N, C-alpha and C positions, 0 to 999 in steps of 0.2 A: 504494500500500500504506500502510496505517495506520502511523504512526511507531512506536507501541509494538510492533507486530508486526515491523516492520523491525529495530528495536533488538534484539528477542529473537532474530530469525533470525541477526543478526550475532553475538550471543552464542553461538548454537548452533554456528556454524562453529568458534568457539573451543573449545567443549566437545567437538566431534567430533575436532578436532586434538589436544586434550589427551588424549582417550581413546586415540588412536593412540600418543601419547608415553608414556602410562602403560603400555600393553600392550607397547611396545617395551622399557621399563624392566623389566617382568616377564619378557620374553623373555631379556634379558641376565642376570637373576637365575637363571633356569632353565639357561641356557647355562653359566653359571659353576658350577652344581651338577651339570653333566654330564647334564642331563635334556633332551636335544636334541629329543625329541618335544614336550614341553611348550613348549620355546622356539619350535619351529616353529609350533605352534598360536597362540602369542601373537603371533608376527610376522605370521601370516596375519590375525589379528584387527586388528593395527595397520594393515595395508594396507587392510582393509575399512573401518576408521574414517576413514582419509584419503579413501577413495572417497565416504563419506557426506558429509564436509566439502565435497568438490568438488560433490556434488549440490546442496547448499545454495548454494554459490558460483555455480554456473551458473544455478540458478533465479533468484537475485536479479539476476544479470547479464541474463538473458533478459527480466526484467520491467523493466529499466532502472533498478533501484534502486541506491543508493549502498552499496557494501561498505565496512565499517570494520573492518579486521582488528585484533585486540587481542593483547596479549602472552600467550604461553602459559606457564602456571604450570609450575614444575619438579615432576615427579612424584617420589614416593619412589624410593629406589634400594635400600633394605633391605627385604626381605620375609621372611616366616616360611616355614612349611612349605607344601607344595602345597595342603593344605586351607585354610590361612589365606589364601593367594593367591586361591584360587577363591571363598572367602567374600567377599573384596574385589572380585573381578570381578563377582559377582552383585550385590553392593551398588551397585557403580558402574553396572551395566546398569539396575538399578531406578531410580537417579537419572536416567539418560539417558531412560528411559521417562517419568518425571515431566516432564522438559523437553519432550519431544515432545507430551505431552498438554497442557501449558501452551500451546504454540504452536498446537495444534489448537483449543483453547478460544478463544484470541484470534481466530483466523481465523474461527471460527463466529460469535463475537459481532460481528465486523466485516463479516460476510457476504462474506468474501474467498474466493470459490469456487475460484479456481485454486490458492490455497495449501492449502485443505482437501484438494483432490485430490492435490496434491503430497505432503502430509504423510501421507496414507493409507498410502503405501508404507512410511514410517517406523514408523507404528503397527504394521503387520504385522511389520516387521523386528524390532522390539523384543520382540514375543512370541517370535520365534525365538531372539533373543539371550539372553533370560532363560531360555528352555527349555534351551538348550545349556549355559549356565553352571550351571544347576541339575543337569542330568544328570551333568556332569563332577564337580561337587562331591559329589553323592550317591554316585557310583561311588568316588571317593576315600575317602569316609567308610566305605563298605561294605568296600572292599578293604584299607584301611589305607595307610599311607604308607611302609612299609618292605617290602623284599623283592620277591617276584615280582609282586604286585598292582600296585605302583607302576611297575615295569618294563613290565608289560603295558599299563598306561594310557599310559605314555610312548610306547611303540611305536604304539599306536592313534592317539594325537593327532599323532604324526609323519606319519601318512598323510593328514592333512587337506590338501585342496588349496586 
């Protein structure tokens, strides 16, 4: 594997773990606000992000590449309203999408076909991640953040597996 691609793949492991850490911090924020459904959704997202990190980890191991784990940045612990949090979620998912696209572009330029195939799953996954974040954000904006609409959203997100 090309060194530039390997370096960026190692960075991506860090970004995926940071995503899990960020969503776990958001889960704690919602738990503290007694929004257990939103907290549940964020914990599920955190778990999913760790699974993504492990996909990269295993892929690099399977290819016999050297993994270089990096320090994970501390995420914020203070968040605003649910709308503000989901604006941040969407912004973060857009950032992750840009990272996946960068990796894919490098893999294409290096004619690294196994990595291109591997990354295709992530390209598709990011479409789904941005879609879900957008849907929740728009529903929160439509229903508002107080009263029954927020409680209904909290209940709905609490049902996510």
